[in-house]
mmCIF file of the C-alpha atoms, coordinates in Angstrom:
data_MODEL
# 
_entry.id   MODEL 
# 
loop_
_atom_site.group_PDB 
_atom_site.id 
_atom_site.type_symbol 
_atom_site.label_atom_id 
_atom_site.label_alt_id 
_atom_site.label_comp_id 
_atom_site.label_asym_id 
_atom_site.label_entity_id 
_atom_site.label_seq_id 
_atom_site.pdbx_PDB_ins_code 
_atom_site.Cartn_x 
_atom_site.Cartn_y 
_atom_site.Cartn_z 
_atom_site.occupancy 
_atom_site.B_iso_or_equiv 
_atom_site.pdbx_formal_charge 
_atom_site.auth_seq_id 
_atom_site.auth_comp_id 
_atom_site.auth_asym_id 
_atom_site.auth_atom_id 
_atom_site.pdbx_PDB_model_num 
ATOM 1   C CA . MET A 1 1   ? 106.030 127.187 110.938 1.00 0.00 ? 1   MET A CA 1 
ATOM 2   C CA . GLN A 1 2   ? 107.179 123.681 110.601 1.00 0.00 ? 2   GLN A CA 1 
ATOM 3   C CA . VAL A 1 3   ? 104.490 121.867 108.192 1.00 0.00 ? 3   VAL A CA 1 
ATOM 4   C CA . HIS A 1 4   ? 104.394 118.334 108.090 1.00 0.00 ? 4   HIS A CA 1 
ATOM 5   C CA . LEU A 1 5   ? 103.628 116.199 105.212 1.00 0.00 ? 5   LEU A CA 1 
ATOM 6   C CA . ARG A 1 6   ? 102.304 112.718 104.891 1.00 0.00 ? 6   ARG A CA 1 
ATOM 7   C CA . VAL A 1 7   ? 100.019 109.109 104.098 1.00 0.00 ? 7   VAL A CA 1 
ATOM 8   C CA . ALA A 1 8   ? 96.786  109.665 106.278 1.00 0.00 ? 8   ALA A CA 1 
ATOM 9   C CA . VAL A 1 9   ? 96.587  107.041 109.195 1.00 0.00 ? 9   VAL A CA 1 
ATOM 10  C CA . LYS A 1 10  ? 92.987  105.704 109.739 1.00 0.00 ? 10  LYS A CA 1 
ATOM 11  C CA . ASP A 1 11  ? 93.778  107.101 113.501 1.00 0.00 ? 11  ASP A CA 1 
ATOM 12  C CA . ASP A 1 12  ? 93.319  111.052 111.088 1.00 0.00 ? 12  ASP A CA 1 
ATOM 13  C CA . CYS A 1 13  ? 89.875  110.129 109.911 1.00 0.00 ? 13  CYS A CA 1 
ATOM 14  C CA . ARG A 1 14  ? 88.209  111.592 112.279 1.00 0.00 ? 14  ARG A CA 1 
ATOM 15  C CA . ARG A 1 15  ? 90.095  114.683 111.792 1.00 0.00 ? 15  ARG A CA 1 
ATOM 16  C CA . LEU A 1 16  ? 89.108  114.126 108.731 1.00 0.00 ? 16  LEU A CA 1 
ATOM 17  C CA . LEU A 1 17  ? 86.092  114.656 108.536 1.00 0.00 ? 17  LEU A CA 1 
ATOM 18  C CA . GLU A 1 18  ? 86.094  117.313 111.047 1.00 0.00 ? 18  GLU A CA 1 
ATOM 19  C CA . LEU A 1 19  ? 87.681  119.182 107.492 1.00 0.00 ? 19  LEU A CA 1 
ATOM 20  C CA . VAL A 1 20  ? 85.597  117.338 105.576 1.00 0.00 ? 20  VAL A CA 1 
ATOM 21  C CA . THR A 1 21  ? 82.864  120.473 106.866 1.00 0.00 ? 21  THR A CA 1 
ATOM 22  C CA . GLU A 1 22  ? 84.646  122.607 107.165 1.00 0.00 ? 22  GLU A CA 1 
ATOM 23  C CA . LEU A 1 23  ? 85.191  121.544 103.166 1.00 0.00 ? 23  LEU A CA 1 
ATOM 24  C CA . ALA A 1 24  ? 81.132  121.482 102.859 1.00 0.00 ? 24  ALA A CA 1 
ATOM 25  C CA . ILE A 1 25  ? 80.086  124.493 104.932 1.00 0.00 ? 25  ILE A CA 1 
ATOM 26  C CA . TYR A 1 26  ? 82.838  126.174 102.795 1.00 0.00 ? 26  TYR A CA 1 
ATOM 27  C CA . GLU A 1 27  ? 81.091  124.658 99.736  1.00 0.00 ? 27  GLU A CA 1 
ATOM 28  C CA . ARG A 1 28  ? 77.795  126.647 100.522 1.00 0.00 ? 28  ARG A CA 1 
ATOM 29  C CA . GLU A 1 29  ? 76.755  122.120 101.355 1.00 0.00 ? 29  GLU A CA 1 
ATOM 30  C CA . PRO A 1 30  ? 76.580  122.758 104.578 1.00 0.00 ? 30  PRO A CA 1 
ATOM 31  C CA . ASN A 1 31  ? 73.895  119.735 105.228 1.00 0.00 ? 31  ASN A CA 1 
ATOM 32  C CA . ALA A 1 32  ? 75.908  117.495 102.237 1.00 0.00 ? 32  ALA A CA 1 
ATOM 33  C CA . VAL A 1 33  ? 78.072  115.900 104.433 1.00 0.00 ? 33  VAL A CA 1 
ATOM 34  C CA . THR A 1 34  ? 76.479  112.153 105.261 1.00 0.00 ? 34  THR A CA 1 
ATOM 35  C CA . VAL A 1 35  ? 78.852  109.899 105.594 1.00 0.00 ? 35  VAL A CA 1 
ATOM 36  C CA . THR A 1 36  ? 79.713  108.058 109.008 1.00 0.00 ? 36  THR A CA 1 
ATOM 37  C CA . LEU A 1 37  ? 82.418  107.631 110.871 1.00 0.00 ? 37  LEU A CA 1 
ATOM 38  C CA . GLU A 1 38  ? 82.923  103.987 110.090 1.00 0.00 ? 38  GLU A CA 1 
ATOM 39  C CA . GLU A 1 39  ? 81.667  104.776 106.714 1.00 0.00 ? 39  GLU A CA 1 
ATOM 40  C CA . PHE A 1 40  ? 85.017  106.873 105.957 1.00 0.00 ? 40  PHE A CA 1 
ATOM 41  C CA . GLU A 1 41  ? 87.229  104.395 108.055 1.00 0.00 ? 41  GLU A CA 1 
ATOM 42  C CA . GLU A 1 42  ? 86.165  101.568 105.910 1.00 0.00 ? 42  GLU A CA 1 
ATOM 43  C CA . ALA A 1 43  ? 86.515  103.429 102.909 1.00 0.00 ? 43  ALA A CA 1 
ATOM 44  C CA . GLY A 1 44  ? 90.065  104.410 103.684 1.00 0.00 ? 44  GLY A CA 1 
ATOM 45  C CA . PHE A 1 45  ? 91.458  101.665 105.706 1.00 0.00 ? 45  PHE A CA 1 
ATOM 46  C CA . GLY A 1 46  ? 89.247  98.721  105.285 1.00 0.00 ? 46  GLY A CA 1 
ATOM 47  C CA . ASN A 1 47  ? 89.325  95.709  103.447 1.00 0.00 ? 47  ASN A CA 1 
ATOM 48  C CA . LYS A 1 48  ? 89.210  97.160  99.915  1.00 0.00 ? 48  LYS A CA 1 
ATOM 49  C CA . PRO A 1 49  ? 90.717  100.982 99.860  1.00 0.00 ? 49  PRO A CA 1 
ATOM 50  C CA . VAL A 1 50  ? 89.452  102.935 97.534  1.00 0.00 ? 50  VAL A CA 1 
ATOM 51  C CA . TRP A 1 51  ? 91.026  105.845 98.792  1.00 0.00 ? 51  TRP A CA 1 
ATOM 52  C CA . ARG A 1 52  ? 93.853  107.430 99.531  1.00 0.00 ? 52  ARG A CA 1 
ATOM 53  C CA . ALA A 1 53  ? 95.182  110.975 101.410 1.00 0.00 ? 53  ALA A CA 1 
ATOM 54  C CA . PHE A 1 54  ? 98.085  112.905 102.325 1.00 0.00 ? 54  PHE A CA 1 
ATOM 55  C CA . VAL A 1 55  ? 97.636  115.411 105.323 1.00 0.00 ? 55  VAL A CA 1 
ATOM 56  C CA . ALA A 1 56  ? 98.812  118.390 106.062 1.00 0.00 ? 56  ALA A CA 1 
ATOM 57  C CA . GLU A 1 57  ? 100.252 118.997 110.562 1.00 0.00 ? 57  GLU A CA 1 
ATOM 58  C CA . VAL A 1 58  ? 101.310 121.917 112.068 1.00 0.00 ? 58  VAL A CA 1 
ATOM 59  C CA . ASP A 1 59  ? 101.943 121.498 115.303 1.00 0.00 ? 59  ASP A CA 1 
ATOM 60  C CA . GLY A 1 60  ? 101.222 118.401 115.240 1.00 0.00 ? 60  GLY A CA 1 
ATOM 61  C CA . LEU A 1 61  ? 97.885  119.888 113.872 1.00 0.00 ? 61  LEU A CA 1 
ATOM 62  C CA . ILE A 1 62  ? 96.471  118.809 110.309 1.00 0.00 ? 62  ILE A CA 1 
ATOM 63  C CA . VAL A 1 63  ? 95.650  121.579 109.213 1.00 0.00 ? 63  VAL A CA 1 
ATOM 64  C CA . GLY A 1 64  ? 95.016  120.464 105.606 1.00 0.00 ? 64  GLY A CA 1 
ATOM 65  C CA . PHE A 1 65  ? 94.401  117.302 103.142 1.00 0.00 ? 65  PHE A CA 1 
ATOM 66  C CA . ALA A 1 66  ? 94.111  116.515 99.946  1.00 0.00 ? 66  ALA A CA 1 
ATOM 67  C CA . LEU A 1 67  ? 92.211  113.152 99.046  1.00 0.00 ? 67  LEU A CA 1 
ATOM 68  C CA . TYR A 1 68  ? 92.815  110.550 96.195  1.00 0.00 ? 68  TYR A CA 1 
ATOM 69  C CA . TYR A 1 69  ? 91.466  107.780 94.303  1.00 0.00 ? 69  TYR A CA 1 
ATOM 70  C CA . ILE A 1 70  ? 92.191  106.098 91.193  1.00 0.00 ? 70  ILE A CA 1 
ATOM 71  C CA . ARG A 1 71  ? 89.366  106.918 88.039  1.00 0.00 ? 71  ARG A CA 1 
ATOM 72  C CA . PHE A 1 72  ? 89.369  105.001 85.136  1.00 0.00 ? 72  PHE A CA 1 
ATOM 73  C CA . SER A 1 73  ? 88.779  107.511 82.103  1.00 0.00 ? 73  SER A CA 1 
ATOM 74  C CA . THR A 1 74  ? 87.340  105.369 78.331  1.00 0.00 ? 74  THR A CA 1 
ATOM 75  C CA . TRP A 1 75  ? 88.960  107.869 77.081  1.00 0.00 ? 75  TRP A CA 1 
ATOM 76  C CA . LYS A 1 76  ? 91.815  108.721 78.881  1.00 0.00 ? 76  LYS A CA 1 
ATOM 77  C CA . GLY A 1 77  ? 92.842  105.453 81.059  1.00 0.00 ? 77  GLY A CA 1 
ATOM 78  C CA . CYS A 1 78  ? 94.448  105.635 84.807  1.00 0.00 ? 78  CYS A CA 1 
ATOM 79  C CA . ARG A 1 79  ? 93.788  109.078 86.092  1.00 0.00 ? 79  ARG A CA 1 
ATOM 80  C CA . LEU A 1 80  ? 94.483  110.630 89.708  1.00 0.00 ? 80  LEU A CA 1 
ATOM 81  C CA . TYR A 1 81  ? 90.591  112.137 91.115  1.00 0.00 ? 81  TYR A CA 1 
ATOM 82  C CA . LEU A 1 82  ? 91.652  114.273 93.357  1.00 0.00 ? 82  LEU A CA 1 
ATOM 83  C CA . GLU A 1 83  ? 88.217  114.359 95.336  1.00 0.00 ? 83  GLU A CA 1 
ATOM 84  C CA . ASP A 1 84  ? 88.590  117.008 98.568  1.00 0.00 ? 84  ASP A CA 1 
ATOM 85  C CA . PHE A 1 85  ? 91.671  119.104 98.907  1.00 0.00 ? 85  PHE A CA 1 
ATOM 86  C CA . TYR A 1 86  ? 91.375  121.983 101.197 1.00 0.00 ? 86  TYR A CA 1 
ATOM 87  C CA . VAL A 1 87  ? 93.327  123.502 103.839 1.00 0.00 ? 87  VAL A CA 1 
ATOM 88  C CA . THR A 1 88  ? 91.884  125.731 107.068 1.00 0.00 ? 88  THR A CA 1 
ATOM 89  C CA . GLN A 1 89  ? 90.979  129.179 106.598 1.00 0.00 ? 89  GLN A CA 1 
ATOM 90  C CA . ALA A 1 90  ? 92.858  130.352 109.315 1.00 0.00 ? 90  ALA A CA 1 
ATOM 91  C CA . MET A 1 91  ? 96.275  128.540 107.063 1.00 0.00 ? 91  MET A CA 1 
ATOM 92  C CA . ARG A 1 92  ? 95.686  129.757 104.363 1.00 0.00 ? 92  ARG A CA 1 
ATOM 93  C CA . GLY A 1 93  ? 98.315  131.771 102.282 1.00 0.00 ? 93  GLY A CA 1 
ATOM 94  C CA . ARG A 1 94  ? 100.613 130.043 103.543 1.00 0.00 ? 94  ARG A CA 1 
ATOM 95  C CA . GLY A 1 95  ? 101.941 127.387 101.636 1.00 0.00 ? 95  GLY A CA 1 
ATOM 96  C CA . ILE A 1 96  ? 100.274 124.025 102.447 1.00 0.00 ? 96  ILE A CA 1 
ATOM 97  C CA . GLY A 1 97  ? 97.946  124.298 100.389 1.00 0.00 ? 97  GLY A CA 1 
ATOM 98  C CA . LYS A 1 98  ? 100.907 124.439 97.303  1.00 0.00 ? 98  LYS A CA 1 
ATOM 99  C CA . LEU A 1 99  ? 103.457 121.816 99.391  1.00 0.00 ? 99  LEU A CA 1 
ATOM 100 C CA . LEU A 1 100 ? 99.591  119.327 99.279  1.00 0.00 ? 100 LEU A CA 1 
ATOM 101 C CA . PHE A 1 101 ? 99.017  120.154 95.773  1.00 0.00 ? 101 PHE A CA 1 
ATOM 102 C CA . ASP A 1 102 ? 102.656 119.612 94.824  1.00 0.00 ? 102 ASP A CA 1 
ATOM 103 C CA . ARG A 1 103 ? 102.543 116.526 96.454  1.00 0.00 ? 103 ARG A CA 1 
ATOM 104 C CA . ILE A 1 104 ? 99.541  114.761 95.139  1.00 0.00 ? 104 ILE A CA 1 
ATOM 105 C CA . ILE A 1 105 ? 101.205 115.327 91.410  1.00 0.00 ? 105 ILE A CA 1 
ATOM 106 C CA . GLN A 1 106 ? 104.164 113.845 93.240  1.00 0.00 ? 106 GLN A CA 1 
ATOM 107 C CA . GLU A 1 107 ? 102.180 110.694 93.575  1.00 0.00 ? 107 GLU A CA 1 
ATOM 108 C CA . ALA A 1 108 ? 100.756 110.485 89.718  1.00 0.00 ? 108 ALA A CA 1 
ATOM 109 C CA . GLN A 1 109 ? 103.509 110.959 88.318  1.00 0.00 ? 109 GLN A CA 1 
ATOM 110 C CA . GLU A 1 110 ? 104.879 108.039 90.512  1.00 0.00 ? 110 GLU A CA 1 
ATOM 111 C CA . TYR A 1 111 ? 102.361 105.753 90.228  1.00 0.00 ? 111 TYR A CA 1 
ATOM 112 C CA . GLY A 1 112 ? 102.123 106.759 86.404  1.00 0.00 ? 112 GLY A CA 1 
ATOM 113 C CA . PHE A 1 113 ? 99.054  107.774 85.593  1.00 0.00 ? 113 PHE A CA 1 
ATOM 114 C CA . ASN A 1 114 ? 97.886  109.589 82.739  1.00 0.00 ? 114 ASN A CA 1 
ATOM 115 C CA . GLY A 1 115 ? 96.636  112.710 84.272  1.00 0.00 ? 115 GLY A CA 1 
ATOM 116 C CA . MET A 1 116 ? 94.935  114.293 87.763  1.00 0.00 ? 116 MET A CA 1 
ATOM 117 C CA . THR A 1 117 ? 91.368  114.807 87.687  1.00 0.00 ? 117 THR A CA 1 
ATOM 118 C CA . TRP A 1 118 ? 89.032  116.962 90.070  1.00 0.00 ? 118 TRP A CA 1 
ATOM 119 C CA . GLN A 1 119 ? 86.271  119.655 89.968  1.00 0.00 ? 119 GLN A CA 1 
ATOM 120 C CA . VAL A 1 120 ? 86.500  123.501 91.636  1.00 0.00 ? 120 VAL A CA 1 
ATOM 121 C CA . LEU A 1 121 ? 82.941  125.615 91.559  1.00 0.00 ? 121 LEU A CA 1 
ATOM 122 C CA . ASP A 1 122 ? 82.376  128.215 89.354  1.00 0.00 ? 122 ASP A CA 1 
ATOM 123 C CA . TRP A 1 123 ? 82.404  130.789 92.290  1.00 0.00 ? 123 TRP A CA 1 
ATOM 124 C CA . ASN A 1 124 ? 85.590  129.278 94.661  1.00 0.00 ? 124 ASN A CA 1 
ATOM 125 C CA . GLU A 1 125 ? 87.540  132.734 92.856  1.00 0.00 ? 125 GLU A CA 1 
ATOM 126 C CA . PRO A 1 126 ? 90.784  131.683 95.010  1.00 0.00 ? 126 PRO A CA 1 
ATOM 127 C CA . ALA A 1 127 ? 90.705  128.107 93.703  1.00 0.00 ? 127 ALA A CA 1 
ATOM 128 C CA . ILE A 1 128 ? 90.513  128.516 90.349  1.00 0.00 ? 128 ILE A CA 1 
ATOM 129 C CA . ASN A 1 129 ? 93.543  131.090 90.335  1.00 0.00 ? 129 ASN A CA 1 
ATOM 130 C CA . PHE A 1 130 ? 95.875  128.478 93.037  1.00 0.00 ? 130 PHE A CA 1 
ATOM 131 C CA . TYR A 1 131 ? 95.025  125.961 90.202  1.00 0.00 ? 131 TYR A CA 1 
ATOM 132 C CA . ARG A 1 132 ? 95.921  128.640 86.987  1.00 0.00 ? 132 ARG A CA 1 
ATOM 133 C CA . LYS A 1 133 ? 98.997  128.598 88.353  1.00 0.00 ? 133 LYS A CA 1 
ATOM 134 C CA . TYR A 1 134 ? 99.385  125.478 87.151  1.00 0.00 ? 134 TYR A CA 1 
ATOM 135 C CA . ASN A 1 135 ? 98.030  125.692 83.837  1.00 0.00 ? 135 ASN A CA 1 
ATOM 136 C CA . ALA A 1 136 ? 94.969  123.948 84.920  1.00 0.00 ? 136 ALA A CA 1 
ATOM 137 C CA . ALA A 1 137 ? 92.961  122.974 82.087  1.00 0.00 ? 137 ALA A CA 1 
ATOM 138 C CA . ILE A 1 138 ? 89.318  124.109 83.356  1.00 0.00 ? 138 ILE A CA 1 
ATOM 139 C CA . ASP A 1 139 ? 86.554  122.890 81.668  1.00 0.00 ? 139 ASP A CA 1 
ATOM 140 C CA . ALA A 1 140 ? 82.658  125.230 81.963  1.00 0.00 ? 140 ALA A CA 1 
ATOM 141 C CA . GLY A 1 141 ? 81.149  122.037 79.441  1.00 0.00 ? 141 GLY A CA 1 
ATOM 142 C CA . TRP A 1 142 ? 79.798  119.287 81.968  1.00 0.00 ? 142 TRP A CA 1 
ATOM 143 C CA . LEU A 1 143 ? 77.242  119.690 84.654  1.00 0.00 ? 143 LEU A CA 1 
ATOM 144 C CA . ASN A 1 144 ? 77.331  116.760 87.411  1.00 0.00 ? 144 ASN A CA 1 
ATOM 145 C CA . ALA A 1 145 ? 75.102  114.304 87.660  1.00 0.00 ? 145 ALA A CA 1 
ATOM 146 C CA . SER A 1 146 ? 74.289  112.274 91.194  1.00 0.00 ? 146 SER A CA 1 
ATOM 147 C CA . LEU A 1 147 ? 71.584  109.811 92.241  1.00 0.00 ? 147 LEU A CA 1 
ATOM 148 C CA . SER A 1 148 ? 71.616  109.752 96.017  1.00 0.00 ? 148 SER A CA 1 
ATOM 149 C CA . LYS A 1 149 ? 71.096  105.978 98.502  1.00 0.00 ? 149 LYS A CA 1 
ATOM 150 C CA . GLU A 1 150 ? 68.319  106.325 98.340  1.00 0.00 ? 150 GLU A CA 1 
ATOM 151 C CA . GLN A 1 151 ? 67.178  107.247 95.056  1.00 0.00 ? 151 GLN A CA 1 
ATOM 152 C CA . LEU A 1 152 ? 69.372  104.161 94.151  1.00 0.00 ? 152 LEU A CA 1 
ATOM 153 C CA . LEU A 1 153 ? 66.616  102.102 96.391  1.00 0.00 ? 153 LEU A CA 1 
ATOM 154 C CA . GLU A 1 154 ? 63.624  103.078 94.090  1.00 0.00 ? 154 GLU A CA 1 
ATOM 155 C CA . PHE A 1 155 ? 65.030  101.415 91.276  1.00 0.00 ? 155 PHE A CA 1 
# 
């Protein structure tokens, strides 16, 4: 099996959204993906792109991806924020995740970021064990907070 790693292009967005939906299902949030294909494409490839991604292909099919954006921390400075990192169920355990994660680390190094941040669900033991291989610090002390588009419109 040969894995081809490359930077995502606009034509990948439909497949990336399919994988985002698979990830949401895996994370027990099957109805949480509300972004449209048009919004996704605009955010990645419009006039003011806010995300970049690397994709892993096998036989021309995207089987994994790592999507990130730049986050500014008032405590730490510019950091790479890994928003989504996913390999299809059928392709796990073949080193594809390691290739993608190593490429994201390389990206953070190349840009001179002050670090890298991401989230992992506390029940996702396979992911936690993967990150532990990198000696990642996993902090359970923070809770996620958010407002939806609808909630924003209430104010």
